[in-house]
C-alpha positions as YAML, in Angstrom:
chain: A
units: angstrom
residues:
- id: 1
  name: UNK
  ca: [-109.72, -85.62, 112.65]
- id: 2
  name: UNK
  ca: [-106.44, -85.43, 114.50]
- id: 3
  name: UNK
  ca: [-104.25, -88.52, 114.76]
- id: 4
  name: UNK
  ca: [-104.02, -90.82, 117.77]
- id: 5
  name: UNK
  ca: [-100.36, -89.86, 118.18]
- id: 6
  name: UNK
  ca: [-101.29, -86.17, 118.28]
- id: 7
  name: UNK
  ca: [-103.67, -86.55, 121.19]
- id: 8
  name: UNK
  ca: [-101.21, -88.83, 123.00]
- id: 9
  name: UNK
  ca: [-98.48, -86.21, 122.68]
- id: 10
  name: UNK
  ca: [-100.67, -83.20, 123.51]
- id: 11
  name: UNK
  ca: [-101.37, -83.86, 127.19]
- id: 12
  name: UNK
  ca: [-103.20, -80.57, 127.68]
- id: 13
  name: UNK
  ca: [-105.64, -81.39, 124.88]
- id: 14
  name: UNK
  ca: [-106.07, -84.97, 126.11]
- id: 15
  name: UNK
  ca: [-106.91, -83.78, 129.62]
- id: 16
  name: UNK
  ca: [-109.35, -81.18, 128.33]
- id: 17
  name: UNK
  ca: [-111.22, -83.71, 126.23]
- id: 18
  name: UNK
  ca: [-111.19, -86.46, 128.86]
- id: 19
  name: UNK
  ca: [-112.43, -84.17, 131.63]
- id: 20
  name: UNK
  ca: [-114.89, -82.62, 129.20]
- id: 21
  name: UNK
  ca: [-116.31, -86.06, 128.49]
- id: 22
  name: UNK
  ca: [-116.69, -87.08, 132.13]
- id: 23
  name: UNK
  ca: [-118.04, -83.71, 133.26]
- id: 24
  name: UNK
  ca: [-120.26, -83.57, 130.17]
- id: 25
  name: UNK
  ca: [-121.76, -86.95, 131.05]
- id: 26
  name: UNK
  ca: [-122.52, -85.84, 134.61]
- id: 27
  name: UNK
  ca: [-123.99, -82.54, 133.44]
- id: 28
  name: UNK
  ca: [-126.24, -84.21, 130.87]
- id: 29
  name: UNK
  ca: [-127.31, -86.76, 133.47]
- id: 30
  name: UNK
  ca: [-128.25, -84.16, 136.08]
- id: 31
  name: UNK
  ca: [-129.71, -81.78, 133.50]
- id: 32
  name: UNK
  ca: [-132.02, -84.46, 132.08]
- id: 33
  name: UNK
  ca: [-133.04, -85.54, 135.56]
- id: 34
  name: UNK
  ca: [-133.90, -81.93, 136.46]
- id: 35
  name: UNK
  ca: [-135.79, -81.18, 133.24]
- id: 36
  name: UNK
  ca: [-138.25, -84.02, 133.73]
- id: 37
  name: UNK
  ca: [-139.19, -82.95, 137.26]
- id: 38
  name: UNK
  ca: [-142.79, -81.79, 137.40]
- id: 39
  name: UNK
  ca: [-141.79, -78.64, 139.31]
- id: 40
  name: UNK
  ca: [-139.37, -77.61, 136.55]
- id: 41
  name: UNK
  ca: [-141.96, -78.26, 133.88]
- id: 42
  name: UNK
  ca: [-144.51, -76.20, 135.76]
- id: 43
  name: UNK
  ca: [-142.08, -73.35, 136.43]
- id: 44
  name: UNK
  ca: [-140.17, -73.20, 133.14]
- id: 45
  name: UNK
  ca: [-141.73, -75.47, 130.53]
- id: 46
  name: UNK
  ca: [-138.31, -75.99, 128.94]
- id: 47
  name: UNK
  ca: [-135.29, -76.22, 131.24]
- id: 48
  name: UNK
  ca: [-132.30, -74.17, 130.05]
- id: 49
  name: UNK
  ca: [-130.12, -74.05, 133.16]
- id: 50
  name: UNK
  ca: [-129.72, -75.51, 136.62]
- id: 51
  name: UNK
  ca: [-131.73, -73.76, 139.31]
- id: 52
  name: UNK
  ca: [-130.51, -73.07, 142.84]
- id: 53
  name: UNK
  ca: [-131.30, -76.52, 144.26]
- id: 54
  name: UNK
  ca: [-128.77, -78.96, 145.72]
- id: 55
  name: UNK
  ca: [-126.21, -80.85, 143.66]
- id: 56
  name: UNK
  ca: [-127.11, -84.44, 142.83]
- id: 57
  name: UNK
  ca: [-126.23, -87.32, 140.56]
- id: 58
  name: UNK
  ca: [-128.01, -90.43, 139.32]
- id: 59
  name: UNK
  ca: [-126.95, -93.94, 138.43]
- id: 60
  name: UNK
  ca: [-125.73, -92.76, 135.01]
- id: 61
  name: UNK
  ca: [-122.86, -90.72, 136.45]
- id: 62
  name: UNK
  ca: [-122.09, -93.05, 139.32]
- id: 63
  name: UNK
  ca: [-121.90, -96.23, 137.24]
- id: 64
  name: UNK
  ca: [-119.74, -94.32, 134.73]
- id: 65
  name: UNK
  ca: [-117.42, -93.60, 137.66]
- id: 66
  name: UNK
  ca: [-117.37, -97.32, 138.44]
- id: 67
  name: UNK
  ca: [-116.31, -98.01, 134.84]
- id: 68
  name: UNK
  ca: [-113.66, -95.30, 135.13]
- id: 69
  name: UNK
  ca: [-112.40, -96.74, 138.41]
- id: 70
  name: UNK
  ca: [-112.06, -100.19, 136.82]
- id: 71
  name: UNK
  ca: [-110.15, -98.79, 133.83]
- id: 72
  name: UNK
  ca: [-107.80, -96.78, 136.02]
- id: 73
  name: UNK
  ca: [-107.22, -99.76, 138.31]
- id: 74
  name: UNK
  ca: [-106.32, -102.12, 135.46]
- id: 75
  name: UNK
  ca: [-104.40, -99.38, 133.60]
- id: 76
  name: UNK
  ca: [-106.59, -99.79, 130.56]
- id: 77
  name: UNK
  ca: [-105.99, -103.51, 130.17]
- id: 78
  name: UNK
  ca: [-109.60, -104.46, 130.85]
- id: 79
  name: UNK
  ca: [-110.67, -108.05, 131.50]
- id: 80
  name: UNK
  ca: [-113.93, -109.64, 132.59]
- id: 81
  name: UNK
  ca: [-112.25, -110.54, 135.88]
- id: 82
  name: UNK
  ca: [-111.54, -106.84, 136.52]
- id: 83
  name: UNK
  ca: [-115.19, -105.96, 135.98]
- id: 84
  name: UNK
  ca: [-116.50, -108.76, 138.19]
- id: 85
  name: UNK
  ca: [-114.07, -107.92, 140.99]
- id: 86
  name: UNK
  ca: [-115.07, -104.25, 140.98]
- id: 87
  name: UNK
  ca: [-118.79, -105.04, 140.95]
- id: 88
  name: UNK
  ca: [-118.34, -107.25, 144.00]
- id: 89
  name: UNK
  ca: [-116.42, -104.48, 145.76]
- id: 90
  name: UNK
  ca: [-118.71, -101.56, 144.93]
- id: 91
  name: UNK
  ca: [-122.09, -102.86, 143.78]
- id: 92
  name: UNK
  ca: [-122.91, -106.28, 145.21]
- id: 93
  name: UNK
  ca: [-122.01, -105.14, 148.73]
- id: 94
  name: UNK
  ca: [-124.87, -102.62, 148.76]
- id: 95
  name: UNK
  ca: [-128.23, -103.83, 150.05]
- id: 96
  name: UNK
  ca: [-130.18, -101.30, 148.02]
- id: 97
  name: UNK
  ca: [-129.81, -98.76, 145.22]
- id: 98
  name: UNK
  ca: [-131.93, -95.67, 145.69]
- id: 99
  name: UNK
  ca: [-131.47, -94.59, 142.09]
- id: 100
  name: UNK
  ca: [-130.15, -97.82, 140.60]
- id: 101
  name: UNK
  ca: [-131.19, -99.03, 137.17]
- id: 102
  name: UNK
  ca: [-133.07, -102.33, 136.91]
- id: 103
  name: UNK
  ca: [-130.38, -103.87, 134.73]
- id: 104
  name: UNK
  ca: [-127.67, -103.14, 137.28]
- id: 105
  name: UNK
  ca: [-129.77, -104.43, 140.19]
- id: 106
  name: UNK
  ca: [-130.50, -107.60, 138.20]
- id: 107
  name: UNK
  ca: [-126.79, -108.07, 137.45]
- id: 108
  name: UNK
  ca: [-125.88, -107.67, 141.13]
- id: 109
  name: UNK
  ca: [-128.48, -110.27, 142.05]
- id: 110
  name: UNK
  ca: [-127.12, -112.67, 139.43]
- id: 111
  name: UNK
  ca: [-123.58, -112.20, 140.75]
- id: 112
  name: UNK
  ca: [-124.79, -113.02, 144.26]
- id: 113
  name: UNK
  ca: [-126.26, -116.24, 142.88]
- id: 114
  name: UNK
  ca: [-122.93, -117.24, 141.39]
- id: 115
  name: UNK
  ca: [-123.83, -116.32, 137.80]
- id: 116
  name: UNK
  ca: [-120.97, -114.68, 135.89]
- id: 117
  name: UNK
  ca: [-120.64, -112.80, 132.58]
- id: 118
  name: UNK
  ca: [-121.89, -113.20, 129.95]
- id: 119
  name: UNK
  ca: [-124.76, -115.12, 131.58]
- id: 120
  name: UNK
  ca: [-125.16, -112.48, 134.32]
- id: 121
  name: UNK
  ca: [-126.18, -110.02, 131.61]
- id: 122
  name: UNK
  ca: [-127.97, -112.44, 129.32]
- id: 123
  name: UNK
  ca: [-130.20, -113.99, 132.00]
- id: 124
  name: UNK
  ca: [-131.95, -110.74, 132.86]
- id: 125
  name: UNK
  ca: [-135.33, -109.28, 132.04]
- id: 126
  name: UNK
  ca: [-133.59, -105.92, 131.60]
- id: 127
  name: UNK
  ca: [-130.70, -106.96, 129.33]
- id: 128
  name: UNK
  ca: [-131.75, -104.47, 126.62]
- id: 129
  name: UNK
  ca: [-131.83, -101.42, 128.88]
- id: 130
  name: UNK
  ca: [-129.67, -98.36, 128.27]
- id: 131
  name: UNK
  ca: [-127.82, -98.91, 131.57]
- id: 132
  name: UNK
  ca: [-124.64, -100.01, 129.80]
- id: 133
  name: UNK
  ca: [-124.63, -97.13, 127.30]
- id: 134
  name: UNK
  ca: [-125.00, -94.56, 130.08]
- id: 135
  name: UNK
  ca: [-121.82, -95.70, 131.85]
- id: 136
  name: UNK
  ca: [-119.50, -96.57, 128.97]
- id: 137
  name: UNK
  ca: [-118.01, -93.18, 127.97]
- id: 138
  name: UNK
  ca: [-114.74, -93.69, 129.94]
- id: 139
  name: UNK
  ca: [-113.93, -96.57, 127.58]
- id: 140
  name: UNK
  ca: [-114.21, -94.23, 124.60]
- id: 141
  name: UNK
  ca: [-111.88, -91.77, 126.31]
- id: 142
  name: UNK
  ca: [-108.98, -94.19, 126.74]
- id: 143
  name: UNK
  ca: [-109.56, -95.64, 123.25]
- id: 144
  name: UNK
  ca: [-109.35, -92.21, 121.61]
- id: 145
  name: UNK
  ca: [-109.19, -92.57, 117.84]
- id: 146
  name: UNK
  ca: [-109.73, -96.34, 117.90]
- id: 147
  name: UNK
  ca: [-113.49, -97.01, 117.76]
- id: 148
  name: UNK
  ca: [-113.02, -100.73, 117.14]
- id: 149
  name: UNK
  ca: [-110.95, -101.14, 120.29]
- id: 150
  name: UNK
  ca: [-113.53, -99.05, 122.16]
- id: 151
  name: UNK
  ca: [-116.29, -101.40, 120.98]
- id: 152
  name: UNK
  ca: [-114.34, -104.49, 122.03]
- id: 153
  name: UNK
  ca: [-113.66, -103.08, 125.49]
- id: 154
  name: UNK
  ca: [-117.26, -101.87, 125.83]
- id: 155
  name: UNK
  ca: [-118.47, -105.44, 125.31]
- id: 156
  name: UNK
  ca: [-116.31, -106.62, 128.21]
- id: 157
  name: UNK
  ca: [-117.80, -104.00, 130.55]
- id: 158
  name: UNK
  ca: [-121.39, -104.28, 129.33]
- id: 159
  name: UNK
  ca: [-121.63, -108.08, 129.37]
- id: 160
  name: UNK
  ca: [-121.87, -108.20, 133.15]
- id: 161
  name: UNK
  ca: [-125.32, -106.60, 133.02]
- id: 162
  name: UNK
  ca: [-126.50, -106.66, 129.39]
- id: 163
  name: UNK
  ca: [-126.93, -108.72, 126.25]
- id: 164
  name: UNK
  ca: [-127.64, -108.12, 122.55]
- id: 165
  name: UNK
  ca: [-128.99, -104.56, 122.02]
- id: 166
  name: UNK
  ca: [-127.92, -103.68, 125.54]
- id: 167
  name: UNK
  ca: [-124.30, -104.41, 124.61]
- id: 168
  name: UNK
  ca: [-124.53, -102.91, 121.13]
- id: 169
  name: UNK
  ca: [-125.79, -99.62, 122.54]
- id: 170
  name: UNK
  ca: [-122.76, -99.44, 124.82]
- id: 171
  name: UNK
  ca: [-120.46, -100.24, 121.91]
- id: 172
  name: UNK
  ca: [-122.06, -97.51, 119.80]
- id: 173
  name: UNK
  ca: [-121.57, -94.86, 122.49]
- id: 174
  name: UNK
  ca: [-118.00, -95.94, 123.24]
- id: 175
  name: UNK
  ca: [-117.11, -95.82, 119.53]
- id: 176
  name: UNK
  ca: [-118.73, -92.38, 119.19]
- id: 177
  name: UNK
  ca: [-116.79, -90.98, 122.16]
- id: 178
  name: UNK
  ca: [-113.59, -92.47, 120.75]
- id: 179
  name: UNK
  ca: [-114.01, -90.54, 117.49]
- id: 180
  name: UNK
  ca: [-115.16, -87.38, 119.28]
- id: 181
  name: UNK
  ca: [-111.91, -87.49, 121.28]
- id: 182
  name: UNK
  ca: [-109.95, -86.98, 118.05]
- id: 183
  name: UNK
  ca: [-112.15, -84.17, 116.72]
- id: 184
  name: UNK
  ca: [-114.31, -86.26, 114.40]
- id: 185
  name: UNK
  ca: [-117.14, -84.49, 112.62]
- id: 186
  name: UNK
  ca: [-120.68, -85.32, 113.71]
- id: 187
  name: UNK
  ca: [-121.06, -87.52, 110.61]
- id: 188
  name: UNK
  ca: [-117.85, -89.38, 111.49]
- id: 189
  name: UNK
  ca: [-119.01, -89.80, 115.09]
- id: 190
  name: UNK
  ca: [-122.36, -91.20, 113.98]
- id: 191
  name: UNK
  ca: [-120.71, -93.46, 111.38]
- id: 192
  name: UNK
  ca: [-118.47, -94.92, 114.09]
- id: 193
  name: UNK
  ca: [-121.51, -95.64, 116.26]
- id: 194
  name: UNK
  ca: [-123.42, -97.26, 113.41]
- id: 195
  name: UNK
  ca: [-120.45, -99.38, 112.32]
- id: 196
  name: UNK
  ca: [-120.54, -101.51, 115.48]
- id: 197
  name: UNK
  ca: [-124.31, -102.16, 115.55]
- id: 198
  name: UNK
  ca: [-125.53, -105.36, 113.83]
- id: 199
  name: UNK
  ca: [-127.66, -104.49, 110.82]
- id: 200
  name: UNK
  ca: [-130.40, -106.94, 111.77]
- id: 201
  name: UNK
  ca: [-130.85, -105.48, 115.27]
- id: 202
  name: UNK
  ca: [-133.70, -103.44, 116.72]
- id: 203
  name: UNK
  ca: [-131.17, -100.75, 117.66]
- id: 204
  name: UNK
  ca: [-129.89, -100.41, 114.07]
- id: 205
  name: UNK
  ca: [-133.43, -100.10, 112.73]
- id: 206
  name: UNK
  ca: [-134.36, -97.52, 115.38]
- id: 207
  name: UNK
  ca: [-131.21, -95.48, 114.70]
- id: 208
  name: UNK
  ca: [-132.03, -95.35, 110.99]
- id: 209
  name: UNK
  ca: [-135.63, -94.41, 111.76]
- id: 210
  name: UNK
  ca: [-134.40, -91.51, 113.91]
- id: 211
  name: UNK
  ca: [-132.01, -90.24, 111.24]
- id: 212
  name: UNK
  ca: [-134.68, -90.50, 108.54]
- id: 213
  name: UNK
  ca: [-137.04, -88.35, 110.63]
- id: 214
  name: UNK
  ca: [-134.34, -85.72, 111.17]
- id: 215
  name: UNK
  ca: [-133.50, -85.76, 107.47]
- id: 216
  name: UNK
  ca: [-137.14, -85.43, 106.40]
- id: 217
  name: UNK
  ca: [-137.48, -82.49, 108.79]
- id: 218
  name: UNK
  ca: [-134.37, -80.97, 107.18]
- id: 219
  name: UNK
  ca: [-132.79, -80.69, 110.61]
- id: 220
  name: UNK
  ca: [-135.67, -78.69, 112.06]
- id: 221
  name: UNK
  ca: [-135.97, -79.53, 115.75]
- id: 222
  name: UNK
  ca: [-139.57, -78.37, 115.87]
- id: 223
  name: UNK
  ca: [-140.62, -80.51, 112.90]
- id: 224
  name: UNK
  ca: [-138.74, -83.61, 114.08]
- id: 225
  name: UNK
  ca: [-139.57, -83.40, 117.80]
- id: 226
  name: UNK
  ca: [-142.93, -85.14, 118.07]
- id: 227
  name: UNK
  ca: [-142.33, -87.66, 115.24]
- id: 228
  name: UNK
  ca: [-139.13, -88.77, 116.98]
- id: 229
  name: UNK
  ca: [-140.95, -89.38, 120.24]
- id: 230
  name: UNK
  ca: [-143.76, -91.24, 118.52]
- id: 231
  name: UNK
  ca: [-141.55, -93.44, 116.33]
- id: 232
  name: UNK
  ca: [-138.98, -94.39, 118.98]
- id: 233
  name: UNK
  ca: [-141.28, -95.04, 121.92]
- id: 234
  name: UNK
  ca: [-140.76, -98.48, 123.48]
- id: 235
  name: UNK
  ca: [-142.72, -100.23, 126.21]
- id: 236
  name: UNK
  ca: [-140.09, -99.21, 128.78]
- id: 237
  name: UNK
  ca: [-138.44, -95.82, 128.51]
- id: 238
  name: UNK
  ca: [-134.95, -97.00, 129.48]
- id: 239
  name: UNK
  ca: [-134.79, -99.37, 126.50]
- id: 240
  name: UNK
  ca: [-131.59, -99.05, 124.45]
- id: 241
  name: UNK
  ca: [-133.46, -98.95, 121.15]
- id: 242
  name: UNK
  ca: [-135.45, -95.92, 122.32]
- id: 243
  name: UNK
  ca: [-132.98, -93.85, 124.35]
- id: 244
  name: UNK
  ca: [-129.82, -94.23, 122.25]
- id: 245
  name: UNK
  ca: [-131.42, -93.32, 118.89]
- id: 246
  name: UNK
  ca: [-133.02, -90.34, 120.68]
- id: 247
  name: UNK
  ca: [-129.59, -89.25, 121.88]
- id: 248
  name: UNK
  ca: [-128.02, -89.53, 118.44]
- id: 249
  name: UNK
  ca: [-130.97, -87.75, 116.83]
- id: 250
  name: UNK
  ca: [-130.39, -84.86, 119.26]
- id: 251
  name: UNK
  ca: [-126.70, -84.89, 118.34]
- id: 252
  name: UNK
  ca: [-127.57, -84.78, 114.65]
- id: 253
  name: UNK
  ca: [-129.80, -81.74, 115.18]
- id: 254
  name: UNK
  ca: [-127.68, -79.81, 117.70]
- id: 255
  name: UNK
  ca: [-123.93, -80.39, 117.79]
- id: 256
  name: UNK
  ca: [-122.27, -77.08, 117.06]
- id: 257
  name: UNK
  ca: [-121.71, -76.34, 120.77]
- id: 258
  name: UNK
  ca: [-121.96, -78.22, 124.06]
- id: 259
  name: UNK
  ca: [-124.62, -76.09, 125.74]
- id: 260
  name: UNK
  ca: [-127.25, -76.21, 123.00]
- id: 261
  name: UNK
  ca: [-126.81, -79.94, 122.48]
- id: 262
  name: UNK
  ca: [-127.24, -80.76, 126.16]
- id: 263
  name: UNK
  ca: [-130.25, -78.48, 126.56]
- id: 264
  name: UNK
  ca: [-131.94, -80.22, 123.63]
- id: 265
  name: UNK
  ca: [-131.10, -83.73, 124.84]
- id: 266
  name: UNK
  ca: [-131.91, -82.96, 128.45]
- id: 267
  name: UNK
  ca: [-135.39, -81.84, 127.52]
- id: 268
  name: UNK
  ca: [-136.17, -84.96, 125.49]
- id: 269
  name: UNK
  ca: [-139.01, -86.89, 127.09]
- id: 270
  name: UNK
  ca: [-138.81, -90.23, 128.88]
- id: 271
  name: UNK
  ca: [-135.23, -91.30, 129.85]
- id: 272
  name: UNK
  ca: [-133.89, -87.76, 129.66]
- id: 273
  name: UNK
  ca: [-131.01, -88.30, 132.09]
- id: 274
  name: UNK
  ca: [-129.45, -91.04, 129.95]
- id: 275
  name: UNK
  ca: [-130.15, -89.19, 126.71]
- id: 276
  name: UNK
  ca: [-128.51, -86.10, 128.22]
- id: 277
  name: UNK
  ca: [-125.60, -88.12, 129.62]
- id: 278
  name: UNK
  ca: [-124.78, -89.69, 126.24]
- id: 279
  name: UNK
  ca: [-124.96, -86.38, 124.38]
- id: 280
  name: UNK
  ca: [-123.01, -84.58, 127.12]
- id: 281
  name: UNK
  ca: [-120.26, -87.20, 127.06]
- id: 282
  name: UNK
  ca: [-119.85, -87.08, 123.27]
- id: 283
  name: UNK
  ca: [-119.94, -83.28, 122.97]
- id: 284
  name: UNK
  ca: [-117.70, -82.91, 126.03]
- id: 285
  name: UNK
  ca: [-115.16, -85.22, 124.39]
- id: 286
  name: UNK
  ca: [-115.38, -83.30, 121.13]
- id: 287
  name: UNK
  ca: [-115.16, -79.74, 122.45]
- id: 288
  name: UNK
  ca: [-113.28, -80.16, 125.74]
- id: 289
  name: UNK
  ca: [-113.79, -78.83, 129.24]
- id: 290
  name: UNK
  ca: [-113.30, -75.19, 128.22]
- id: 291
  name: UNK
  ca: [-116.43, -75.32, 126.05]
- id: 292
  name: UNK
  ca: [-118.67, -76.21, 129.00]
- id: 293
  name: UNK
  ca: [-120.21, -73.46, 131.17]
- id: 294
  name: UNK
  ca: [-118.08, -73.29, 134.33]
- id: 295
  name: UNK
  ca: [-121.05, -73.15, 136.68]
- id: 296
  name: UNK
  ca: [-122.40, -76.34, 135.11]
- id: 297
  name: UNK
  ca: [-119.10, -78.10, 135.80]
- id: 298
  name: UNK
  ca: [-119.01, -76.92, 139.41]
- id: 299
  name: UNK
  ca: [-122.67, -77.79, 139.94]
- id: 300
  name: UNK
  ca: [-122.09, -81.46, 139.13]
- id: 301
  name: UNK
  ca: [-118.37, -81.89, 139.82]
- id: 302
  name: UNK
  ca: [-118.74, -83.84, 143.09]
- id: 303
  name: UNK
  ca: [-121.39, -86.60, 142.90]
- id: 304
  name: UNK
  ca: [-123.76, -87.21, 145.78]
- id: 305
  name: UNK
  ca: [-123.37, -90.99, 145.98]
- id: 306
  name: UNK
  ca: [-127.12, -91.39, 145.61]
- id: 307
  name: UNK
  ca: [-126.81, -94.75, 143.88]
- id: 308
  name: UNK
  ca: [-123.26, -96.04, 144.50]
- id: 309
  name: UNK
  ca: [-122.02, -94.87, 147.88]
- id: 310
  name: UNK
  ca: [-118.32, -95.03, 146.98]
- id: 311
  name: UNK
  ca: [-118.78, -92.19, 144.47]
- id: 312
  name: UNK
  ca: [-119.80, -89.53, 147.01]
- id: 313
  name: UNK
  ca: [-117.51, -86.53, 146.74]
- id: 314
  name: UNK
  ca: [-115.28, -87.93, 143.98]
- id: 315
  name: UNK
  ca: [-113.75, -85.12, 141.89]
- id: 316
  name: UNK
  ca: [-114.78, -85.65, 138.27]
- id: 317
  name: UNK
  ca: [-111.90, -83.48, 137.05]
- id: 318
  name: UNK
  ca: [-109.38, -85.79, 138.70]
- id: 319
  name: UNK
  ca: [-111.08, -88.85, 137.20]
- id: 320
  name: UNK
  ca: [-110.94, -87.30, 133.73]
- id: 321
  name: UNK
  ca: [-107.28, -86.45, 134.13]
- id: 322
  name: UNK
  ca: [-106.50, -90.01, 135.26]
- id: 323
  name: UNK
  ca: [-108.29, -91.41, 132.22]
- id: 324
  name: UNK
  ca: [-106.35, -89.06, 129.95]
- id: 325
  name: UNK
  ca: [-103.13, -90.69, 131.15]
- id: 326
  name: UNK
  ca: [-104.37, -94.04, 129.80]
- id: 327
  name: UNK
  ca: [-104.86, -92.85, 126.21]
...
């Protein structure tokens, strides 16, 4: 790994990794969303690239942009008050969310009722969804090289909409991105994620189950593929303890380059957009913007505002560069 001071001093590297993370998240999000479309499955079986359709984004990218906006606005000094204020400005004001996650809709409803964090996340049927993990990567960017700080800040952001495993999943992803930002190996990235998950949690058990399957398959994607799906399956596919172990299992099996890792994650069944977003964010942070196919970046660079209207047309490159300044 490189030191925190090195990435702070090397602005070019910091910008490459920060923009790589944000663009990687958006690419993984859109790629996973495309791969699970019935038309893509009929036409290609396995999706390996974007086709000629229109650009889009889902709640994964757009809520990550909300997190980024909050961090930029508070200059990295995140508080619960900052999160609540931003949610009232950009989430609560919307009457509907065409692609919104259930956990985020529930949190908005709780805020309208006067319920505030941590109760707004705790008092929700969907508090263990992966909706916090999908949006948390910007925290890992500004906490480059400091996974513990990333986990602490992730809890502040996630508590508005999540509780227990829902928060721990966000902390795991934020810690992983933090280590990826300073060139950690895949084992160091995974260790950082595991270090912030309580050992008696469902998420911790599911992560270990995923890694055991990959190990027994000796890293073979073909041999691990169906057992991973069978072992991790939860009653709802956006559950943290299903989607996040799936993402880290994909990382364990395919991490030598951005493209292969995202293709694998994006083709995972069930909540493929979040699985792709998590893998894309981590590999984008590790390898930087230059390692991502240019046409993939341009395809997803300007979100459609499908879920959060304020995000329409935002330049992901500019967001990444602004986050890099906060490292």
